[in-house]
DRENPA-3360 file (N, C-alpha, C; in nm, 2 decimals, always signed):
BEGIN
1 = MSASGMKQ = -4.50/+0.11/-0.67/-4.48/+0.00/-0.57/-4.57/+0.03/-0.45 ~ -4.63/-0.08/-0.40/-4.72/-0.06/-0.28/-4.63/-0.04/-0.16 ~ -4.71/+0.01/-0.05/-4.64/+0.04/+0.08/-4.57/-0.09/+0.13 ~ -4.64/-0.20/+0.12/-4.58/-0.33/+0.18/-4.46/-0.37/+0.10 ~ -4.46/-0.35/-0.03/-4.35/-0.38/-0.12/-4.23/-0.30/-0.08 ~ -4.25/-0.17/-0.06/-4.14/-0.07/-0.02/-4.09/-0.11/+0.11 ~ -4.17/-0.15/+0.20/-4.13/-0.19/+0.34/-4.04/-0.32/+0.33 ~ -4.08/-0.42/+0.24/-4.00/-0.54/+0.23/-3.87/-0.51/+0.16;
9 = SRLAFWLF = -3.87/-0.43/+0.06/-3.74/-0.39/+0.00/-3.64/-0.32/+0.09 ~ -3.70/-0.23/+0.17/-3.62/-0.16/+0.27/-3.57/-0.25/+0.38 ~ -3.65/-0.35/+0.42/-3.60/-0.45/+0.51/-3.49/-0.54/+0.46 ~ -3.51/-0.58/+0.33/-3.40/-0.66/+0.26/-3.27/-0.58/+0.25 ~ -3.29/-0.45/+0.22/-3.17/-0.37/+0.21/-3.09/-0.36/+0.34 ~ -3.16/-0.34/+0.45/-3.09/-0.34/+0.58/-3.04/-0.47/+0.63 ~ -3.11/-0.58/+0.59/-3.06/-0.71/+0.62/-2.93/-0.74/+0.55 ~ -2.91/-0.70/+0.42/-2.79/-0.72/+0.35/-2.68/-0.62/+0.40;
17 = LAPVLGWL = -2.72/-0.50/+0.45/-2.62/-0.40/+0.49/-2.58/-0.43/+0.63 ~ -2.65/-0.50/+0.71/-2.62/-0.52/+0.85/-2.48/-0.59/+0.87 ~ -2.45/-0.70/+0.80/-2.32/-0.76/+0.82/-2.20/-0.66/+0.79 ~ -2.22/-0.58/+0.68/-2.11/-0.48/+0.65/-2.10/-0.38/+0.76 ~ -2.21/-0.33/+0.81/-2.20/-0.23/+0.92/-2.15/-0.29/+1.04 ~ -2.19/-0.41/+1.07/-2.13/-0.48/+1.19/-1.98/-0.51/+1.18 ~ -1.94/-0.54/+1.06/-1.79/-0.56/+1.04/-1.72/-0.43/+1.05 ~ -1.77/-0.32/+1.00/-1.70/-0.20/+1.01/-1.70/-0.15/+1.16;
25 = LLLIVLPH = -1.81/-0.17/+1.23/-1.82/-0.12/+1.37/-1.73/-0.20/+1.46 ~ -1.73/-0.34/+1.45/-1.66/-0.42/+1.54/-1.51/-0.43/+1.51 ~ -1.47/-0.43/+1.38/-1.33/-0.45/+1.35/-1.26/-0.33/+1.31 ~ -1.32/-0.22/+1.29/-1.25/-0.10/+1.25/-1.28/+0.02/+1.34 ~ -1.41/+0.05/+1.36/-1.45/+0.17/+1.44/-1.41/+0.16/+1.58 ~ -1.46/+0.05/+1.65/-1.44/+0.03/+1.79/-1.29/+0.01/+1.82 ~ -1.21/-0.07/+1.75/-1.07/-0.08/+1.78/-1.00/+0.06/+1.77 ~ -1.03/+0.14/+1.67/-0.97/+0.27/+1.66/-1.01/+0.36/+1.77;
33 = LDMLYMSL = -1.13/+0.36/+1.82/-1.18/+0.44/+1.93/-1.11/+0.39/+2.06 ~ -1.09/+0.26/+2.07/-1.02/+0.21/+2.19/-0.87/+0.25/+2.19 ~ -0.81/+0.25/+2.07/-0.67/+0.30/+2.05/-0.66/+0.44/+2.09 ~ -0.76/+0.53/+2.04/-0.75/+0.67/+2.08/-0.77/+0.69/+2.23 ~ -0.86/+0.61/+2.29/-0.88/+0.62/+2.43/-0.75/+0.59/+2.51 ~ -0.69/+0.48/+2.47/-0.56/+0.44/+2.54/-0.45/+0.54/+2.52 ~ -0.45/+0.60/+2.40/-0.34/+0.70/+2.37/-0.35/+0.82/+2.45 ~ -0.47/+0.85/+2.50/-0.49/+0.97/+2.58/-0.49/+0.94/+2.73;
41 = RSGSFSHP = -0.46/+0.82/+2.77/-0.45/+0.78/+2.91/-0.31/+0.77/+2.96 ~ -0.29/+0.80/+3.08/-0.15/+0.79/+3.13/-0.13/+0.64/+3.17 ~ -0.01/+0.59/+3.14/+0.02/+0.46/+3.18/+0.08/+0.44/+3.32 ~ +0.09/+0.55/+3.39/+0.15/+0.55/+3.52/+0.04/+0.52/+3.62 ~ +0.07/+0.42/+3.71/-0.03/+0.38/+3.82/-0.04/+0.49/+3.93 ~ +0.07/+0.57/+3.94/+0.07/+0.67/+4.05/+0.00/+0.80/+4.00 ~ +0.00/+0.82/+3.87/-0.07/+0.94/+3.82/-0.16/+0.91/+3.70 ~ -0.27/+0.83/+3.73/-0.36/+0.80/+3.62/-0.44/+0.92/+3.58;
49 = GWTLTNYQ = -0.49/+0.91/+3.46/-0.58/+1.02/+3.41/-0.55/+1.05/+3.26 ~ -0.61/+1.16/+3.22/-0.59/+1.20/+3.08/-0.47/+1.28/+3.06 ~ -0.40/+1.26/+2.95/-0.27/+1.32/+2.92/-0.24/+1.33/+2.77 ~ -0.16/+1.42/+2.73/-0.11/+1.43/+2.59/+0.04/+1.39/+2.59 ~ +0.09/+1.34/+2.70/+0.23/+1.31/+2.70/+0.27/+1.20/+2.60 ~ +0.18/+1.11/+2.57/+0.22/+1.01/+2.47/+0.24/+1.07/+2.33 ~ +0.16/+1.17/+2.30/+0.18/+1.24/+2.17/+0.29/+1.33/+2.17 ~ +0.32/+1.40/+2.29/+0.44/+1.49/+2.30/+0.57/+1.41/+2.27;
57 = AFFEEPIY = +0.57/+1.29/+2.32/+0.70/+1.21/+2.30/+0.73/+1.20/+2.15 ~ +0.63/+1.19/+2.06/+0.66/+1.17/+1.92/+0.73/+1.30/+1.87 ~ +0.69/+1.42/+1.91/+0.75/+1.54/+1.86/+0.87/+1.58/+1.93 ~ +0.89/+1.54/+2.06/+1.00/+1.58/+2.14/+1.12/+1.49/+2.11 ~ +1.10/+1.37/+2.07/+1.21/+1.28/+2.04/+1.24/+1.27/+1.89 ~ +1.35/+1.32/+1.84/+1.38/+1.33/+1.70/+1.37/+1.19/+1.63 ~ +1.41/+1.08/+1.70/+1.41/+0.95/+1.64/+1.28/+0.91/+1.60 ~ +1.17/+0.95/+1.66/+1.04/+0.91/+1.63/+0.99/+0.98/+1.50;
65 = WLTFARTA = +0.99/+1.11/+1.50/+0.94/+1.18/+1.38/+1.03/+1.17/+1.26 ~ +1.16/+1.16/+1.29/+1.25/+1.13/+1.18/+1.23/+1.00/+1.11 ~ +1.20/+0.90/+1.20/+1.16/+0.76/+1.15/+1.04/+0.77/+1.07 ~ +0.94/+0.84/+1.12/+0.81/+0.85/+1.04/+0.84/+0.92/+0.91 ~ +0.92/+1.03/+0.91/+0.95/+1.10/+0.78/+1.02/+1.01/+0.68 ~ +1.11/+0.93/+0.73/+1.18/+0.84/+0.65/+1.09/+0.73/+0.59 ~ +1.00/+0.68/+0.68/+0.90/+0.58/+0.63/+0.81/+0.64/+0.53 ~ +0.76/+0.76/+0.55/+0.67/+0.82/+0.45/+0.74/+0.85/+0.32;
73 = GYAVITTA = +0.87/+0.89/+0.33/+0.94/+0.92/+0.21/+0.97/+0.79/+0.12 ~ +1.00/+0.68/+0.19/+1.02/+0.56/+0.12/+0.89/+0.50/+0.07 ~ +0.78/+0.52/+0.14/+0.65/+0.48/+0.09/+0.61/+0.55/-0.04 ~ +0.65/+0.68/-0.04/+0.62/+0.76/-0.16/+0.70/+0.71/-0.28 ~ +0.83/+0.68/-0.25/+0.92/+0.62/-0.36/+0.87/+0.49/-0.41 ~ +0.83/+0.40/-0.31/+0.77/+0.27/-0.35/+0.64/+0.29/-0.44 ~ +0.56/+0.39/-0.40/+0.44/+0.41/-0.48/+0.47/+0.46/-0.62 ~ +0.57/+0.55/-0.63/+0.61/+0.60/-0.76/+0.66/+0.49/-0.85;
81 = ITLVLGLP = +0.75/+0.40/-0.79/+0.81/+0.29/-0.87/+0.70/+0.19/-0.91 ~ +0.61/+0.16/-0.82/+0.50/+0.07/-0.85/+0.41/+0.13/-0.96 ~ +0.39/+0.26/-0.96/+0.30/+0.32/-1.07/+0.37/+0.31/-1.20 ~ +0.50/+0.34/-1.20/+0.58/+0.34/-1.33/+0.58/+0.20/-1.39 ~ +0.59/+0.10/-1.30/+0.60/-0.04/-1.35/+0.46/-0.09/-1.38 ~ +0.36/-0.04/-1.31/+0.22/-0.09/-1.33/+0.15/-0.04/-1.45 ~ +0.18/+0.08/-1.49/+0.11/+0.14/-1.60/+0.13/+0.06/-1.73 ~ +0.25/+0.03/-1.78/+0.26/-0.05/-1.90/+0.20/-0.19/-1.88;
89 = VAFYIAKV = +0.22/-0.25/-1.76/+0.16/-0.39/-1.74/+0.01/-0.38/-1.75 ~ -0.05/-0.29/-1.69/-0.20/-0.28/-1.70/-0.25/-0.25/-1.84 ~ -0.17/-0.16/-1.91/-0.21/-0.13/-2.05/-0.20/-0.26/-2.14 ~ -0.09/-0.33/-2.12/-0.07/-0.46/-2.20/-0.18/-0.56/-2.17 ~ -0.22/-0.57/-2.04/-0.33/-0.67/-2.01/-0.46/-0.62/-2.06 ~ -0.49/-0.49/-2.05/-0.62/-0.44/-2.08/-0.64/-0.42/-2.23 ~ -0.54/-0.38/-2.31/-0.56/-0.34/-2.44/-0.48/-0.41/-2.55 ~ -0.37/-0.47/-2.51/-0.28/-0.53/-2.61/-0.31/-0.68/-2.64;
97 = VRPGLSGA = -0.32/-0.76/-2.53/-0.34/-0.90/-2.55/-0.49/-0.93/-2.58 ~ -0.52/-1.04/-2.64/-0.66/-1.08/-2.66/-0.73/-1.11/-2.53 ~ -0.86/-1.10/-2.53/-0.94/-1.11/-2.40/-0.91/-1.24/-2.33 ~ -0.90/-1.35/-2.40/-0.88/-1.48/-2.33/-0.75/-1.48/-2.26 ~ -0.64/-1.42/-2.31/-0.51/-1.42/-2.25/-0.50/-1.32/-2.14 ~ -0.58/-1.22/-2.14/-0.57/-1.12/-2.04/-0.62/-1.18/-1.90 ~ -0.72/-1.26/-1.91/-0.76/-1.33/-1.79/-0.65/-1.42/-1.73 ~ -0.58/-1.49/-1.82/-0.47/-1.57/-1.77/-0.36/-1.49/-1.71;
105 = LMVLLLLP = -0.33/-1.37/-1.76/-0.23/-1.29/-1.71/-0.27/-1.23/-1.57 ~ -0.40/-1.20/-1.55/-0.44/-1.16/-1.42/-0.43/-1.27/-1.32 ~ -0.45/-1.39/-1.36/-0.44/-1.50/-1.27/-0.29/-1.52/-1.23 ~ -0.20/-1.50/-1.32/-0.06/-1.50/-1.29/-0.02/-1.39/-1.19 ~ -0.08/-1.27/-1.21/-0.06/-1.17/-1.11/-0.11/-1.21/-0.97 ~ -0.22/-1.28/-0.97/-0.28/-1.32/-0.84/-0.20/-1.43/-0.77 ~ -0.14/-1.52/-0.85/-0.08/-1.64/-0.79/+0.01/-1.61/-0.67 ~ +0.11/-1.51/-0.68/+0.19/-1.49/-0.56/+0.12/-1.46/-0.43;
113 = FWVSELVR = +0.00/-1.40/-0.45/-0.08/-1.35/-0.33/-0.17/-1.46/-0.27 ~ -0.15/-1.58/-0.33/-0.22/-1.70/-0.27/-0.15/-1.75/-0.15 ~ -0.03/-1.71/-0.13/+0.05/-1.75/-0.01/+0.07/-1.62/+0.07 ~ +0.11/-1.64/+0.20/+0.12/-1.53/+0.29/+0.24/-1.44/+0.25 ~ +0.24/-1.32/+0.30/+0.35/-1.23/+0.27/+0.48/-1.28/+0.33 ~ +0.47/-1.34/+0.44/+0.59/-1.40/+0.51/+0.66/-1.49/+0.42 ~ +0.59/-1.58/+0.35/+0.65/-1.68/+0.26/+0.71/-1.61/+0.14 ~ +0.64/-1.51/+0.09/+0.69/-1.44/-0.03/+0.82/-1.36/+0.01;
121 = VYGWMILL = +0.83/-1.30/+0.12/+0.95/-1.23/+0.16/+1.06/-1.33/+0.18 ~ +1.04/-1.44/+0.25/+1.14/-1.54/+0.27/+1.19/-1.60/+0.13 ~ +1.10/-1.60/+0.04/+1.14/-1.65/-0.10/+1.25/-1.55/-0.16 ~ +1.22/-1.42/-0.14/+1.32/-1.32/-0.19/+1.45/-1.33/-0.11 ~ +1.44/-1.36/+0.02/+1.56/-1.37/+0.10/+1.65/-1.49/+0.06 ~ +1.58/-1.60/+0.02/+1.65/-1.72/-0.03/+1.73/-1.69/-0.16 ~ +1.66/-1.60/-0.24/+1.73/-1.57/-0.37/+1.84/-1.47/-0.35 ~ +1.83/-1.38/-0.26/+1.93/-1.27/-0.25/+2.04/-1.28/-0.15;
129 = RESGVINF = +2.03/-1.38/-0.06/+2.13/-1.39/+0.05/+2.26/-1.44/-0.01 ~ +2.37/-1.43/+0.07/+2.50/-1.46/+0.02/+2.52/-1.60/-0.03 ~ +2.45/-1.69/+0.03/+2.45/-1.83/-0.01/+2.32/-1.86/-0.09 ~ +2.26/-1.76/-0.15/+2.14/-1.78/-0.22/+2.16/-1.82/-0.37 ~ +2.04/-1.83/-0.44/+2.04/-1.88/-0.58/+2.12/-1.78/-0.67 ~ +2.09/-1.65/-0.66/+2.16/-1.56/-0.75/+2.31/-1.56/-0.74 ~ +2.36/-1.55/-0.61/+2.50/-1.56/-0.59/+2.56/-1.69/-0.64 ~ +2.49/-1.80/-0.63/+2.54/-1.93/-0.67/+2.56/-1.93/-0.82;
137 = FLLRLGII = +2.47/-1.88/-0.90/+2.49/-1.87/-1.04/+2.59/-1.77/-1.09 ~ +2.60/-1.66/-1.02/+2.70/-1.56/-1.05/+2.84/-1.61/-1.03 ~ +2.86/-1.69/-0.92/+2.99/-1.75/-0.89/+3.02/-1.86/-0.99 ~ +2.92/-1.94/-1.03/+2.94/-2.05/-1.12/+2.98/-2.00/-1.26 ~ +2.92/-1.88/-1.30/+2.95/-1.82/-1.43/+3.07/-1.74/-1.43 ~ +3.14/-1.72/-1.31/+3.26/-1.65/-1.31/+3.24/-1.50/-1.31 ~ +3.12/-1.45/-1.29/+3.09/-1.30/-1.30/+3.15/-1.24/-1.18 ~ +3.14/-1.30/-1.06/+3.19/-1.25/-0.94/+3.29/-1.35/-0.87;
145 = DTPIEMLY = +3.38/-1.30/-0.79/+3.47/-1.39/-0.72/+3.42/-1.43/-0.58 ~ +3.36/-1.34/-0.51/+3.30/-1.36/-0.38/+3.16/-1.32/-0.38 ~ +3.08/-1.39/-0.29/+2.94/-1.36/-0.28/+2.91/-1.21/-0.24 ~ +2.80/-1.16/-0.30/+2.76/-1.02/-0.28/+2.64/-1.02/-0.18 ~ +2.65/-0.94/-0.08/+2.54/-0.92/+0.02/+2.44/-0.83/-0.04 ~ +2.33/-0.89/-0.09/+2.22/-0.81/-0.16/+2.11/-0.77/-0.06 ~ +2.10/-0.84/+0.06/+2.00/-0.81/+0.15/+2.04/-0.69/+0.25 ~ +1.94/-0.65/+0.33/+1.96/-0.56/+0.44/+2.01/-0.42/+0.39;
153 = NDATMIMG = +1.95/-0.37/+0.29/+1.97/-0.23/+0.25/+1.84/-0.17/+0.19 ~ +1.84/-0.04/+0.17/+1.72/+0.03/+0.14/+1.67/-0.01/+0.00 ~ +1.76/-0.04/-0.10/+1.72/-0.07/-0.23/+1.65/-0.21/-0.23 ~ +1.70/-0.31/-0.16/+1.63/-0.44/-0.15/+1.50/-0.42/-0.08 ~ +1.49/-0.34/+0.02/+1.37/-0.32/+0.10/+1.26/-0.26/+0.00 ~ +1.30/-0.16/-0.07/+1.20/-0.10/-0.17/+1.16/-0.20/-0.27 ~ +1.25/-0.28/-0.32/+1.21/-0.38/-0.42/+1.11/-0.48/-0.36 ~ +1.13/-0.52/-0.24/+1.03/-0.61/-0.17/+0.90/-0.54/-0.15;
161 = LVYTSMLF = +0.90/-0.41/-0.12/+0.77/-0.34/-0.10/+0.70/-0.33/-0.23 ~ +0.77/-0.30/-0.34/+0.71/-0.29/-0.47/+0.65/-0.43/-0.51 ~ +0.72/-0.53/-0.49/+0.67/-0.67/-0.52/+0.55/-0.70/-0.45 ~ +0.54/-0.67/-0.32/+0.43/-0.71/-0.24/+0.30/-0.62/-0.26 ~ +0.32/-0.51/-0.33/+0.21/-0.42/-0.35/+0.17/-0.40/-0.50 ~ +0.24/-0.46/-0.59/+0.22/-0.44/-0.73/+0.08/-0.47/-0.77 ~ +0.02/-0.58/-0.72/-0.12/-0.62/-0.76/-0.22/-0.51/-0.73 ~ -0.20/-0.44/-0.62/-0.30/-0.34/-0.58/-0.29/-0.21/-0.66;
169 = MVVPLVSV = -0.18/-0.20/-0.74/-0.17/-0.09/-0.84/-0.23/-0.14/-0.98 ~ -0.20/-0.26/-1.02/-0.23/-0.30/-1.15/-0.38/-0.32/-1.16 ~ -0.45/-0.38/-1.06/-0.59/-0.41/-1.07/-0.68/-0.29/-1.10 ~ -0.67/-0.18/-1.02/-0.75/-0.06/-1.05/-0.71/+0.00/-1.19 ~ -0.58/-0.01/-1.23/-0.54/+0.05/-1.36/-0.61/-0.03/-1.47 ~ -0.61/-0.16/-1.46/-0.67/-0.25/-1.56/-0.82/-0.22/-1.57 ~ -0.89/-0.21/-1.46/-1.03/-0.18/-1.46/-1.06/-0.05/-1.53 ~ -0.98/+0.05/-1.51/-1.00/+0.18/-1.57/-0.97/+0.18/-1.72;
177 = MESLDDSL = -0.85/+0.12/-1.75/-0.81/+0.12/-1.89/-0.90/+0.03/-1.98 ~ -0.97/-0.06/-1.93/-1.06/-0.14/-2.01/-1.18/-0.05/-2.07 ~ -1.21/+0.06/-2.00/-1.31/+0.15/-2.05/-1.26/+0.25/-2.15 ~ -1.13/+0.25/-2.18/-1.08/+0.34/-2.27/-1.12/+0.30/-2.41 ~ -1.17/+0.40/-2.49/-1.21/+0.38/-2.63/-1.09/+0.36/-2.72 ~ -1.08/+0.24/-2.78/-0.96/+0.21/-2.86/-0.95/+0.31/-2.98 ~ -1.06/+0.36/-3.03/-1.06/+0.45/-3.14/-0.98/+0.58/-3.12 ~ -0.98/+0.62/-2.99/-0.91/+0.74/-2.96/-0.76/+0.72/-2.98;
185 = VEAAYDLG = -0.71/+0.60/-2.93/-0.56/+0.57/-2.95/-0.53/+0.55/-3.10 ~ -0.62/+0.48/-3.17/-0.60/+0.46/-3.31/-0.60/+0.59/-3.39 ~ -0.69/+0.68/-3.36/-0.70/+0.81/-3.42/-0.57/+0.89/-3.40 ~ -0.52/+0.89/-3.27/-0.40/+0.96/-3.24/-0.28/+0.90/-3.32 ~ -0.27/+0.77/-3.34/-0.16/+0.71/-3.42/-0.18/+0.76/-3.56 ~ -0.30/+0.76/-3.62/-0.32/+0.80/-3.76/-0.28/+0.94/-3.78 ~ -0.30/+1.03/-3.68/-0.27/+1.17/-3.69/-0.12/+1.20/-3.66 ~ -0.04/+1.09/-3.64/+0.10/+1.11/-3.62/+0.15/+1.14/-3.48;
193 = ASRLCIWR = +0.07/+1.11/-3.38/+0.11/+1.14/-3.24/+0.21/+1.03/-3.20 ~ +0.31/+1.07/-3.13/+0.41/+0.97/-3.07/+0.35/+0.89/-2.96 ~ +0.41/+0.78/-2.92/+0.37/+0.70/-2.81/+0.37/+0.78/-2.68 ~ +0.47/+0.86/-2.66/+0.48/+0.94/-2.54/+0.36/+1.04/-2.53 ~ +0.33/+1.10/-2.65/+0.22/+1.20/-2.65/+0.09/+1.13/-2.63 ~ +0.07/+1.01/-2.68/-0.06/+0.94/-2.65/-0.07/+0.90/-2.51 ~ +0.04/+0.86/-2.45/+0.03/+0.83/-2.30/+0.00/+0.96/-2.22 ~ +0.06/+1.07/-2.26/+0.05/+1.19/-2.18/-0.08/+1.26/-2.20;
201 = TIIIPHSK = -0.14/+1.25/-2.32/-0.27/+1.32/-2.35/-0.39/+1.24/-2.34 ~ -0.38/+1.10/-2.36/-0.50/+1.02/-2.37/-0.50/+0.92/-2.25 ~ -0.40/+0.83/-2.25/-0.41/+0.72/-2.16/-0.40/+0.76/-2.01 ~ -0.30/+0.84/-1.98/-0.29/+0.88/-1.84/-0.40/+0.96/-1.79 ~ -0.45/+1.07/-1.86/-0.57/+1.14/-1.81/-0.69/+1.05/-1.79 ~ -0.71/+0.96/-1.89/-0.83/+0.86/-1.87/-0.81/+0.77/-1.75 ~ -0.69/+0.74/-1.72/-0.66/+0.64/-1.61/-0.64/+0.71/-1.47 ~ -0.67/+0.84/-1.47/-0.64/+0.92/-1.35/-0.71/+0.87/-1.22;
209 = PGITSGCI = -0.84/+0.83/-1.23/-0.90/+0.77/-1.11/-0.83/+0.64/-1.06 ~ -0.80/+0.55/-1.16/-0.73/+0.43/-1.12/-0.59/+0.45/-1.07 ~ -0.52/+0.55/-1.12/-0.39/+0.59/-1.07/-0.40/+0.64/-0.93 ~ -0.50/+0.73/-0.90/-0.51/+0.78/-0.77/-0.55/+0.67/-0.67 ~ -0.65/+0.59/-0.70/-0.69/+0.48/-0.61/-0.57/+0.38/-0.58 ~ -0.50/+0.35/-0.69/-0.39/+0.26/-0.68/-0.28/+0.31/-0.59 ~ -0.25/+0.44/-0.61/-0.14/+0.51/-0.53/-0.18/+0.52/-0.39 ~ -0.31/+0.54/-0.36/-0.35/+0.55/-0.22/-0.34/+0.42/-0.15;
217 = VVFMLSLG = -0.38/+0.31/-0.22/-0.37/+0.17/-0.16/-0.23/+0.13/-0.14 ~ -0.14/+0.15/-0.24/+0.00/+0.11/-0.23/+0.07/+0.20/-0.12 ~ +0.04/+0.32/-0.12/+0.11/+0.41/-0.02/+0.07/+0.37/+0.12 ~ -0.06/+0.34/+0.15/-0.10/+0.30/+0.28/-0.05/+0.16/+0.32 ~ -0.04/+0.07/+0.22/+0.01/-0.06/+0.25/+0.16/-0.05/+0.28 ~ +0.23/+0.03/+0.20/+0.38/+0.04/+0.23/+0.41/+0.11/+0.36 ~ +0.33/+0.21/+0.39/+0.35/+0.29/+0.51/+0.33/+0.20/+0.64 ~ +0.23/+0.11/+0.63/+0.19/+0.03/+0.74/+0.26/-0.11/+0.74;
225 = NYLTPNLM = +0.34/-0.13/+0.64/+0.41/-0.27/+0.63/+0.51/-0.29/+0.75 ~ +0.51/-0.41/+0.79/+0.61/-0.44/+0.90/+0.71/-0.55/+0.86 ~ +0.66/-0.66/+0.80/+0.74/-0.77/+0.77/+0.85/-0.74/+0.67 ~ +0.82/-0.68/+0.56/+0.91/-0.66/+0.45/+1.03/-0.56/+0.49 ~ +1.00/-0.45/+0.55/+1.12/-0.36/+0.60/+1.20/-0.43/+0.71 ~ +1.13/-0.51/+0.80/+1.21/-0.57/+0.91/+1.29/-0.68/+0.86 ~ +1.25/-0.76/+0.76/+1.32/-0.88/+0.72/+1.42/-0.85/+0.61 ~ +1.38/-0.76/+0.51/+1.47/-0.73/+0.40/+1.55/-0.61/+0.42;
233 = GGKNSLWF = +1.51/-0.52/+0.51/+1.58/-0.40/+0.54/+1.68/-0.42/+0.65 ~ +1.66/-0.51/+0.73/+1.76/-0.54/+0.84/+1.74/-0.45/+0.96 ~ +1.83/-0.45/+1.05/+1.83/-0.37/+1.17/+1.83/-0.22/+1.15 ~ +1.88/-0.17/+1.03/+1.89/-0.03/+1.00/+1.77/+0.02/+0.92 ~ +1.67/-0.06/+0.91/+1.55/-0.02/+0.82/+1.48/+0.10/+0.88 ~ +1.47/+0.11/+1.02/+1.41/+0.22/+1.08/+1.27/+0.26/+1.03 ~ +1.18/+0.15/+1.02/+1.05/+0.17/+0.98/+0.96/+0.21/+1.10 ~ +0.86/+0.30/+1.08/+0.78/+0.35/+1.19/+0.70/+0.24/+1.25;
241 = TEQIYNQF = +0.65/+0.14/+1.17/+0.57/+0.03/+1.23/+0.66/-0.05/+1.33 ~ +0.79/-0.05/+1.31/+0.87/-0.12/+1.41/+0.88/-0.05/+1.54 ~ +0.87/+0.09/+1.54/+0.86/+0.17/+1.66/+0.73/+0.14/+1.73 ~ +0.62/+0.12/+1.66/+0.50/+0.08/+1.72/+0.51/-0.05/+1.79 ~ +0.57/-0.15/+1.71/+0.58/-0.28/+1.76/+0.67/-0.28/+1.89 ~ +0.77/-0.21/+1.89/+0.86/-0.20/+2.01/+0.78/-0.15/+2.13 ~ +0.70/-0.05/+2.11/+0.62/+0.01/+2.22/+0.52/-0.09/+2.28 ~ +0.46/-0.17/+2.19/+0.36/-0.26/+2.24/+0.42/-0.39/+2.30;
249 = IASFNWNQ = +0.52/-0.45/+2.23/+0.57/-0.58/+2.26/+0.70/-0.57/+2.35 ~ +0.79/-0.49/+2.30/+0.92/-0.48/+2.38/+0.91/-0.40/+2.51 ~ +0.84/-0.29/+2.50/+0.84/-0.20/+2.62/+0.71/-0.22/+2.70 ~ +0.61/-0.29/+2.64/+0.48/-0.31/+2.71/+0.41/-0.18/+2.74 ~ +0.44/-0.08/+2.66/+0.38/+0.06/+2.68/+0.27/+0.07/+2.58 ~ +0.15/+0.02/+2.61/+0.04/+0.02/+2.52/-0.01/+0.16/+2.50 ~ +0.00/+0.24/+2.60/-0.05/+0.38/+2.58/+0.03/+0.46/+2.48 ~ +0.17/+0.44/+2.49/+0.25/+0.51/+2.39/+0.24/+0.44/+2.25;
257 = GSAFGFLL = +0.23/+0.31/+2.25/+0.21/+0.24/+2.12/+0.08/+0.28/+2.05 ~ -0.03/+0.30/+2.13/-0.16/+0.34/+2.08/-0.14/+0.48/+2.02 ~ -0.07/+0.57/+2.09/-0.05/+0.71/+2.03/+0.02/+0.70/+1.90 ~ +0.13/+0.62/+1.89/+0.20/+0.61/+1.77/+0.12/+0.55/+1.66 ~ +0.04/+0.45/+1.69/-0.05/+0.39/+1.59/-0.16/+0.49/+1.54 ~ -0.21/+0.57/+1.63/-0.31/+0.67/+1.59/-0.25/+0.78/+1.51 ~ -0.12/+0.82/+1.55/-0.05/+0.92/+1.47/-0.02/+0.87/+1.33 ~ +0.01/+0.74/+1.32/+0.04/+0.69/+1.18/-0.09/+0.70/+1.10;
265 = LALSSVIV = -0.20/+0.67/+1.16/-0.33/+0.67/+1.09/-0.36/+0.82/+1.05 ~ -0.34/+0.91/+1.14/-0.38/+1.05/+1.12/-0.28/+1.12/+1.02 ~ -0.15/+1.09/+1.03/-0.06/+1.16/+0.94/-0.07/+1.10/+0.80 ~ -0.09/+0.97/+0.79/-0.10/+0.91/+0.66/-0.23/+0.96/+0.59 ~ -0.34/+0.98/+0.67/-0.46/+1.03/+0.61/-0.44/+1.18/+0.56 ~ -0.36/+1.25/+0.63/-0.33/+1.39/+0.59/-0.25/+1.39/+0.46 ~ -0.16/+1.29/+0.45/-0.08/+1.28/+0.32/-0.17/+1.24/+0.21 ~ -0.26/+1.15/+0.23/-0.35/+1.11/+0.12/-0.44/+1.23/+0.08;
273 = WAGLKLTR = -0.49/+1.30/+0.18/-0.58/+1.42/+0.16/-0.50/+1.52/+0.07 ~ -0.38/+1.54/+0.11/-0.29/+1.64/+0.03/-0.27/+1.59/-0.11 ~ -0.25/+1.46/-0.13/-0.24/+1.40/-0.26/-0.37/+1.42/-0.35 ~ -0.48/+1.40/-0.28/-0.61/+1.42/-0.35/-0.63/+1.57/-0.39 ~ -0.59/+1.66/-0.31/-0.60/+1.80/-0.34/-0.50/+1.84/-0.45 ~ -0.38/+1.79/-0.45/-0.29/+1.82/-0.56/-0.34/+1.77/-0.69 ~ -0.40/+1.65/-0.69/-0.45/+1.59/-0.82/-0.59/+1.64/-0.85 ~ -0.65/+1.72/-0.76/-0.78/+1.78/-0.78/-0.89/+1.67/-0.80;
281 = QKLGEVAS = -0.88/+1.57/-0.72/-0.98/+1.47/-0.72/-1.05/+1.45/-0.59 ~ -1.17/+1.39/-0.59/-1.24/+1.37/-0.47/-1.24/+1.22/-0.44 ~ -1.24/+1.19/-0.31/-1.23/+1.05/-0.26/-1.35/+0.96/-0.32 ~ -1.47/+1.02/-0.33/-1.58/+0.95/-0.38/-1.56/+0.91/-0.53 ~ -1.50/+1.00/-0.61/-1.47/+0.97/-0.75/-1.37/+0.86/-0.76 ~ -1.27/+0.86/-0.68/-1.16/+0.76/-0.68/-1.22/+0.63/-0.64 ~ -1.30/+0.62/-0.54/-1.35/+0.50/-0.48/-1.45/+0.43/-0.58 ~ -1.52/+0.52/-0.66/-1.61/+0.46/-0.76/-1.55/+0.41/-0.88;
% end
């Protein structure tokens, strides 16, 4: 290739890359740098300056770090349940049904995400509330005598988190399982391997990159979710994003809220890094 052709291809490359770099810089890098700056500044007009007080409050007040530990624990549980449910669904779409039907099933998975999360959560609330659809049919069938309060508990909250994040687990699993050679599974069946053995020795090891990437996305989405824990978990949900919301909106303490937000980002990144180390995978391999 001539020098002018190389120069034109390089120019075209940077022209296509510029919007992506601008989006990352303006909407991700700069806001996080500003959040870090605000978290290190004192909110006091009488004693302005640099301080670590906003971060010390997280570790000195048990309610804050206990809430984060609770949030991280439930996010891990949500991720595990989503993975257990998503594996057979992804395998069925990728390997069991015929190609034409698999596309239709993917569209059905996408349909709920064509509306906002708020609408989807309120849909579940309409189904599960005391005067909701499920209680109505249970009363009409004589299964129960009085309506059951199904909302505002941890089990319902986790169910809502699993529902809102299922797509982000199934999609990477389907993309990985589509590359699985069917002859490997058929040979294992012919040699007398059980279904559990095939899943343990062939399907799950092959799907490891999709499992890791799906778990990272679902974990981060669950950890940073605000609507579902607040609406379906009720006042006792104690989700860490609500603590951040209270600092920004209720207390107007933007410095403390920025510190909590940056701590959420840092601690969740540490958890993801630890998960990658435990599974012996690299972020580049998962992302590809």
